PABARO-576935 format. One line per 4 residues: number of its first residue (from 1); their letters; for each residue y, z, x of N, C-alpha, C, O. Coordinates in pm, 1 decimal. Each point is the difference from the previous one (the first is absolute). Layout:
# residues N
NUM	A	Y Z X Y Z X Y Z X Y Z X; ...
//
This chain:
# residues 129
1	MPSP	769.5 12070.5 659.8 73.5 -17.7 124.4 70.8 -135.6 -3.8 -64.3 -102.8 -21.2; 195.1 102.0 41.5 72.8 -126.8 -4.2 -35.7 -90.4 117.2 -37.0 46.7 107.8; 48.8 -175.4 -130.9 -26.0 -99.1 104.4 116.5 -1.1 99.5 108.2 50.0 -30.7; -130.3 -107.0 150.3 111.1 -14.5 94.8 115.2 -82.2 -59.2 116.2 27.1 30.2
5	CYDL	-146.0 -125.0 -112.3 102.8 -82.1 -62.7 83.8 85.6 -96.8 122.7 -9.9 -1.8; -189.1 92.4 -77.2 68.9 91.0 -92.2 94.9 90.8 78.9 115.8 18.3 -37.6; -166.8 38.2 147.5 81.9 88.4 82.8 123.0 -73.2 54.4 108.9 57.1 5.2; -126.2 -183.1 35.2 111.8 -78.1 52.7 103.8 -27.8 -109.0 120.1 8.8 25.6
9	FEQA	-165.0 -42.1 -146.6 93.0 -22.4 -111.1 74.5 129.4 -33.3 119.7 -3.3 -28.7; -189.2 116.8 32.4 66.4 128.4 -24.3 105.7 25.9 106.2 110.3 44.4 -31.9; -142.5 -71.5 157.4 95.7 18.6 108.7 122.2 -90.2 -20.2 113.5 43.2 20.4; -136.7 -166.5 -60.0 110.6 -93.5 -25.5 91.8 54.1 -109.4 122.3 -10.1 10.7
13	MRLR	-180.3 66.8 -114.8 79.4 55.3 -109.7 83.5 118.1 48.1 118.1 10.2 -33.4; -177.7 77.6 110.5 71.3 118.5 47.8 113.4 -36.1 96.0 106.4 61.9 -2.9; -129.4 -161.7 87.4 98.9 -38.6 100.8 92.6 -111.2 -46.9 93.9 -37.1 70.4; -120.7 -17.0 -191.2 76.3 -114.2 -53.5 -4.1 -116.7 98.6 102.3 -57.8 36.8
17	KQII	-225.5 25.9 4.2 -21.8 -114.6 87.7 -76.0 -105.8 -77.1 -74.9 30.5 -92.8; 94.5 -153.3 131.5 -73.7 -110.1 -61.0 -141.3 -6.1 57.2 -28.1 50.5 108.7; -59.1 -113.9 -185.7 -135.9 -32.4 45.1 -5.7 -151.1 16.6 42.4 -74.3 -88.6; -94.3 29.1 201.3 -33.9 -141.3 13.0 -151.5 -6.5 5.1 -64.2 81.9 65.7
21	CMYE	7.3 -179.4 -135.2 -145.3 -7.0 -10.0 -43.0 -138.9 -47.6 82.6 -86.9 -28.3; -211.8 69.6 20.9 -59.0 -118.2 -62.8 -62.8 46.5 -131.1 -61.9 106.3 -5.8; 78.1 -186.2 -98.6 -60.6 30.9 -129.8 -36.9 -131.4 -66.0 85.1 -86.4 -21.1; -212.2 72.1 -11.1 -52.1 -121.1 -62.7 39.6 -126.2 77.0 32.4 -103.0 -59.1
25	GYPR	-35.8 113.4 192.3 26.6 -115.1 85.9 146.3 -30.5 25.3 31.2 -100.9 63.2; 60.2 186.1 -111.1 143.0 -24.7 16.4 65.6 116.5 74.6 -34.7 115.9 -22.7; 129.6 -147.1 111.8 75.7 107.6 64.4 97.2 61.3 -101.2 65.9 -71.4 -75.6; -58.2 203.8 75.6 85.9 71.7 -94.9 90.6 96.0 75.5 -37.9 55.9 102.9
29	ELCP	157.7 -37.9 -155.6 94.8 99.7 47.9 34.6 84.4 -121.6 58.9 -50.2 -95.8; -95.0 178.1 98.8 -0.8 83.0 -119.8 71.0 132.7 18.0 6.5 54.6 110.1; 46.3 -4.2 -219.5 45.9 138.5 -9.8 -88.9 67.4 -104.7 12.8 -29.8 -118.8; -103.0 120.3 160.0 -85.2 67.2 -98.8 79.5 102.7 -80.4 74.7 80.0 56.4
33	IILG	-91.5 -83.3 -187.7 78.4 85.1 -89.7 -87.2 106.1 -67.3 39.7 116.2 -9.6; -158.5 -156.0 -36.9 -94.1 92.1 -64.7 -135.9 -18.5 65.4 -41.8 -112.5 27.3; -26.9 223.5 -2.4 -130.4 -2.7 65.1 -95.9 86.7 -79.5 36.6 108.2 -45.8; -159.2 -155.6 29.4 -98.2 78.2 -74.5 -130.1 -73.4 -18.3 -46.2 -69.9 90.2
37	HSQG	-14.4 85.9 -209.5 -133.8 -54.7 -26.7 -8.4 -58.8 -141.3 67.1 45.2 -92.7; -149.8 -145.1 80.4 -37.4 -56.5 -129.8 -147.8 -33.4 5.8 -45.2 -69.8 90.8; -29.1 119.3 -186.9 -143.1 -24.4 -9.2 -70.3 26.1 133.1 -86.7 -76.8 41.7; 125.5 186.6 24.5 -63.4 41.9 123.9 44.1 -74.6 124.6 -52.6 25.8 108.2
41	EEKA	147.5 -117.4 -120.4 46.2 -75.9 116.4 142.7 38.1 35.6 82.0 26.4 -87.9; -53.1 -23.9 217.0 135.4 27.3 45.7 89.0 -119.6 -32.1 -35.8 -114.7 27.0; 153.4 143.6 -85.5 93.1 -106.5 -37.5 142.6 41.1 33.5 31.3 118.1 14.3; 53.7 -218.7 -2.3 141.5 24.8 25.9 84.6 -97.5 -80.5 -30.1 -119.0 -8.3
45	LTYQ	135.6 171.8 -50.4 102.9 -84.3 -59.2 105.6 -14.2 108.3 54.3 99.3 48.4; -25.5 -223.2 -10.7 90.8 -26.8 110.1 109.1 -96.0 -44.9 -10.5 -66.0 -103.3; 114.9 60.4 183.8 100.9 -102.2 -19.8 -7.6 -91.2 121.7 30.2 41.7 111.8; -71.1 -167.4 -134.5 -15.5 -94.6 109.5 136.4 -60.3 32.5 63.7 -62.4 -84.9
49	VGGK	-20.3 82.2 209.6 132.9 -44.3 42.5 -3.9 -123.9 87.9 103.8 -60.6 26.7; -221.1 23.0 17.9 -12.8 -117.2 86.3 -144.0 -41.4 11.9 -89.3 63.4 -56.2; 67.0 -170.9 130.1 -134.2 -52.6 15.3 -27.3 -104.4 -106.5 91.5 -66.6 -48.5; -218.1 53.1 12.8 -40.0 -103.4 -95.4 -99.3 56.1 -100.4 -51.2 110.8 15.5
53	SKSG	25.2 -190.6 -119.3 -104.1 32.6 -96.6 -40.8 -128.4 -70.8 67.9 -102.2 9.5; -178.1 109.3 -79.5 -49.8 -116.5 -74.2 101.6 -48.0 -102.5 14.0 -120.3 -21.6; 56.9 213.0 -41.6 95.0 -35.8 -106.3 142.8 -19.7 51.4 91.1 -23.9 -79.3; -70.9 33.6 209.5 134.7 -12.5 54.3 71.7 133.1 -2.1 -52.2 99.1 -51.1
57	LPRK	171.6 -97.2 106.5 76.9 122.9 8.2 147.3 -30.4 -23.7 59.8 -76.2 76.0; 0.2 134.5 -180.4 143.7 -17.9 -21.8 79.2 53.1 120.0 -47.9 87.1 72.6; 165.4 -138.4 -52.8 84.2 37.5 114.5 25.6 150.2 7.3 3.2 56.8 109.2; 15.1 7.9 -223.6 28.2 144.1 -1.7 -126.1 85.5 6.5 9.9 122.4 8.8
61	GEWR	-128.1 -183.4 -12.7 -124.0 75.5 4.0 -62.9 12.6 -137.0 53.7 -48.3 -99.6; -170.5 115.2 96.1 -72.3 12.6 -126.6 -99.8 115.1 7.8 -51.4 32.0 107.2; 24.6 30.1 -223.1 -99.4 105.9 -10.9 -139.1 -58.0 21.5 -30.9 -108.7 -49.0; -53.4 182.0 122.8 -139.2 -39.4 23.5 -90.0 123.0 -12.6 34.4 109.3 45.2
65	CLFL	-148.3 -129.8 -106.7 -102.6 102.6 -14.3 -112.6 -34.9 96.5 -55.3 -109.7 -7.8; 20.3 199.7 97.8 -99.0 -28.7 103.2 -118.3 94.6 -4.7 16.2 120.0 -22.3; -134.4 -174.0 43.2 -118.8 79.9 28.4 1.6 22.9 150.4 -2.0 -96.6 76.3; 5.4 220.6 -32.2 9.9 26.3 142.6 -122.5 -47.1 76.8 9.1 -25.0 120.2
69	SKVG	-122.6 12.4 -186.3 -121.3 -49.7 67.5 14.1 -146.2 41.7 -77.2 -48.0 83.0; 174.7 -23.4 -139.3 22.7 -140.7 34.0 112.3 -19.2 101.4 29.6 -112.9 38.9; 33.2 222.6 4.3 109.7 -6.4 96.1 -58.3 -4.5 140.7 -87.8 79.3 34.1; 136.6 -171.8 46.7 -44.6 -10.3 138.5 117.1 0.2 96.9 111.5 -38.2 -35.3
73	NAQL	-138.4 81.8 158.1 97.9 -1.6 109.2 132.0 67.7 -37.5 106.8 -49.3 36.3; -112.8 159.9 -107.6 122.0 68.4 -45.2 66.0 75.5 114.6 -65.9 66.0 80.3; 198.9 -77.9 -75.6 80.4 68.0 100.6 131.6 44.0 -63.4 48.7 -61.7 -94.7; 7.6 169.3 148.6 133.2 43.2 -40.7 103.8 -80.7 75.4 -23.2 -43.7 112.8
77	RDGP	138.2 24.3 -176.3 112.8 -60.1 71.9 130.7 47.0 -63.0 5.9 35.9 -117.7; 97.6 -37.4 199.6 133.4 31.7 -49.3 51.6 -117.8 -80.2 -34.1 -115.0 27.7; 114.9 143.7 -125.1 60.0 -103.6 -82.7 61.2 64.9 -122.1 -28.3 116.3 -28.7; 111.5 -188.9 -43.9 63.0 59.9 -117.5 -103.7 40.5 -104.6 -93.4 -74.7 -29.5
81	WRAG	111.6 192.4 -24.8 -88.9 50.1 -106.2 51.0 -52.7 -132.5 113.9 27.4 -37.8; -196.0 -102.2 -32.8 41.9 -56.8 -129.1 -103.7 30.1 -106.2 -119.7 8.0 27.9; 168.0 8.8 -150.7 -90.2 31.2 -110.7 28.0 -85.3 -121.7 -36.5 38.7 -111.1; 99.4 -152.5 127.8 21.0 -90.9 -112.0 100.5 51.6 -100.3 67.6 100.4 21.9
85	SLHN	-59.8 -171.1 -131.1 92.0 36.7 -107.2 -64.6 102.2 -91.0 -122.0 16.0 -1.3; 203.6 51.6 -73.2 -53.9 90.0 -101.4 -81.5 -82.6 -98.4 37.5 -112.3 -33.6; -146.5 166.6 -11.6 -80.7 -71.0 -99.1 -23.6 91.6 -117.9 0.1 122.4 13.4; -20.1 -182.8 -128.7 -9.7 81.3 -120.5 -141.8 12.2 -52.6 -19.7 50.9 -110.4
89	QRQG	-78.0 -95.1 184.6 -139.0 17.9 -40.3 -67.7 95.0 97.2 29.7 0.4 119.5; -120.5 79.5 -172.0 -76.9 90.5 87.0 -90.9 -81.1 90.5 -50.3 -105.4 -39.1; 30.0 153.9 157.6 -91.2 -67.7 91.7 -142.7 22.6 -46.8 -31.5 106.7 -52.6; -53.6 -203.7 70.7 -140.2 11.4 -37.8 -91.5 -19.2 118.5 -121.6 -10.4 -16.1
93	CVQI	177.9 5.6 133.4 -76.1 -26.1 122.0 -86.1 119.3 39.7 -120.4 -14.2 21.6; 181.6 130.8 -12.2 -66.4 120.0 52.0 -21.1 97.5 -115.6 96.3 50.8 -57.4; -222.7 -25.0 23.5 -30.5 89.8 -112.0 20.9 146.3 36.5 62.3 74.6 -75.7; -113.8 -33.0 190.8 15.4 137.7 46.3 98.6 -3.8 116.1 -33.9 -44.2 109.8
97	VDLD	154.9 90.4 -134.3 106.5 -6.8 98.5 -6.1 122.2 90.9 15.6 113.6 -44.9; -38.8 -139.0 174.0 -0.7 107.6 98.5 139.8 21.7 56.2 43.6 114.0 16.1; 26.0 -221.8 13.6 132.6 6.5 61.3 92.3 -100.6 -65.3 -40.9 -110.0 -37.1; 167.4 150.3 23.7 101.1 -88.5 -55.9 130.3 29.2 73.8 39.2 116.1 11.7
101	VNPS	28.6 -219.7 38.4 126.1 22.7 70.4 113.3 34.6 -95.6 104.3 48.9 43.5; -122.7 -73.2 -171.6 102.3 28.7 -99.7 1.1 150.6 -28.1 -98.7 53.5 -50.5; 209.0 15.7 82.3 2.3 144.7 -22.0 -7.6 40.3 -147.1 -35.8 113.7 -30.4; 68.5 -203.7 -60.3 -11.3 30.8 -142.9 -113.4 -80.2 -62.2 12.9 -52.3 -110.8
105	SPYR	-122.3 43.3 182.0 -115.5 -77.7 -43.5 -51.5 43.6 -137.3 -20.6 119.0 -23.6; -0.2 -215.0 -66.8 -56.6 33.5 -130.4 -153.1 3.8 1.7 -62.1 25.1 -103.3; 0.8 -49.6 219.5 -145.7 -15.0 6.7 -74.5 127.2 40.0 -121.5 -3.1 19.2; 192.1 113.0 -6.8 -60.9 127.3 37.8 -84.9 -11.5 126.3 -118.9 31.6 -1.6
109	PKRL	180.4 -77.0 111.3 -75.4 -13.2 123.9 -46.4 135.8 50.6 63.1 102.6 -25.4; -173.5 -104.4 96.9 -50.0 123.5 57.8 99.1 54.1 101.9 14.0 121.2 16.3; 56.1 -214.2 53.7 101.7 38.3 98.6 115.3 -99.1 -8.7 -20.8 -119.3 -22.1; 142.0 169.5 39.6 116.7 -86.9 10.3 29.8 -21.9 147.1 -23.3 88.7 82.1
113	VSSS	73.4 -203.6 -48.9 39.5 -29.7 136.4 149.4 21.5 6.7 76.6 -72.5 -63.4; -35.0 171.1 139.7 143.1 23.4 11.4 46.8 -47.9 135.6 -61.7 28.2 102.7; 170.5 -100.3 -104.4 60.3 -47.1 123.1 147.1 -24.0 -25.4 37.4 -66.8 -96.3; 44.3 120.5 181.4 142.4 -30.0 -8.4 37.6 -92.3 114.8 117.5 -16.3 32.8
117	RSPV	-220.0 -44.0 27.9 19.9 -84.8 117.2 88.3 -118.6 -29.1 93.3 -28.0 75.3; -121.5 -43.4 -184.9 78.9 -118.9 -28.0 0.2 -28.4 -148.6 -93.0 38.7 -70.8; 195.8 -105.4 22.9 5.3 -35.6 -141.2 -96.5 -112.1 -31.8 -41.2 -75.3 88.3; 5.8 64.8 -213.8 -83.7 -109.2 -48.1 90.0 -117.1 -31.7 102.9 17.7 -65.1
121	RRGG	-138.7 -136.5 109.2 79.2 -119.6 -29.8 -60.7 -69.1 -119.8 -121.5 -19.1 -6.2; 204.0 -18.0 -88.1 -43.7 -69.5 -120.8 78.9 -127.2 -13.5 117.1 2.9 -37.6; -179.5 -114.5 67.9 62.3 -129.4 -21.0 143.1 -8.7 50.2 86.6 -53.0 -69.6; -60.3 104.0 189.2 132.1 -10.9 56.2 85.8 123.5 -20.3 91.0 23.9 79.4
125	ATRR	-115.9 54.7 -181.5 76.6 123.1 -22.8 -78.8 116.7 54.5 -122.6 2.8 -10.0; 191.6 93.3 67.3 -67.7 114.8 56.6 14.4 118.2 -93.9 110.5 34.3 -42.0; -224.1 28.3 9.3 -1.2 119.2 -84.4 -103.4 96.1 54.3 -101.0 -42.5 56.1; 124.5 168.1 -71.6 -103.8 98.4 36.0 -102.1 2.2 -111.1 35.0 -8.1 -117.8
129	R	-158.6 19.0 154.0 -107.3 4.1 -99.2 -65.9 132.6 1.7 -93.4 23.5 -76.7
//
């Protein structure tokens, strides 16, 4: 049975809404991209678009791998949906992919998240994902 946090991240993916939350003591503003499990724990690959982190945050945002058990005070919010730049390495965050917003996901997700609600923003350029 998924946790309430997992359900909220899934809802954010389906509606293309941002998540605002606390993670490891820092406020985060995130777009969840991949949701699933690794070693029995719920995890999400996200693109952090705002907030703070221990390592800082580039102006255009950065990929973050989160353990959902460490996410606190999570809420949905409206905001631009962003997924960073194209990358040429496979993600290693989520071992068992349940959901992926990418319609051509190479990770064989159990379910694809389809939404024609809004385009994905990548570093200033808008592309459908």
